[in-house]
C-alpha positions as CSV (number, residue, x, y, z in Angstrom):
1,M,108.7,84.1,159.7
2,L,110.5,84.3,156.4
3,R,109.5,80.8,155.2
4,P,105.7,81.5,154.8
5,I,106.5,84.7,152.8
6,L,109.0,82.9,150.5
7,M,106.6,80.0,150.1
8,T,103.8,82.3,149.0
9,A,106.1,84.1,146.6
10,F,107.3,80.8,145.2
11,L,103.7,79.4,144.7
12,T,102.7,82.7,143.0
13,G,105.7,82.3,140.7
14,V,104.8,78.7,139.9
15,F,101.2,79.7,139.1
16,C,102.3,82.5,136.9
17,A,104.7,80.2,135.0
18,G,101.9,77.7,134.4
19,F,99.6,80.4,133.2
20,A,102.3,81.7,130.9
21,M,102.7,78.2,129.5
22,F,99.0,78.3,128.6
23,I,99.3,81.7,127.0
24,D,102.4,80.6,125.1
25,W,100.5,77.6,123.8
26,A,97.6,79.9,122.7
27,T,99.7,82.6,121.1
28,E,103.1,81.1,120.3
29,M,104.8,84.5,120.3
30,L,107.9,83.8,122.5
31,M,110.1,80.8,123.1
32,Q,108.5,78.7,125.9
33,N,111.5,79.0,128.3
34,Q,111.5,82.8,128.0
35,V,107.8,83.0,128.8
36,I,108.2,80.7,131.8
37,A,111.2,82.5,133.2
38,I,109.8,86.0,132.8
39,S,106.5,85.0,134.3
40,F,108.1,83.2,137.3
41,V,110.3,86.2,138.2
42,S,107.5,88.6,137.6
43,G,105.1,86.7,139.8
44,T,107.6,86.1,142.6
45,L,108.7,89.8,142.7
46,G,105.1,90.9,142.5
47,S,104.2,88.8,145.4
48,L,107.1,90.0,147.5
49,F,106.3,93.6,146.7
50,A,102.6,93.1,147.6
51,Q,103.4,91.4,150.9
52,T,105.9,94.2,151.8
53,V,103.3,96.9,151.0
54,L,100.7,95.1,153.0
55,G,103.0,94.7,155.9
56,R,103.2,90.9,156.1
57,W,106.9,91.2,157.0
58,R,106.1,92.6,160.4
59,D,106.0,90.1,163.3
60,K,102.5,89.6,164.5
61,R,102.9,89.0,168.2
């Protein structure tokens, strides 16, 4: 049950990190590792929050 939720959160974080790399390349405002780290954490926590709000933590029997 927990694995699909964490996998979704991880994939969201990876997507956000990749998108942030593109934004960093386009704007060059922050150091690249800062942008990647902030985006990964933000995407992961955002996904976990959304899944919690939507009730995906509940067992669907």
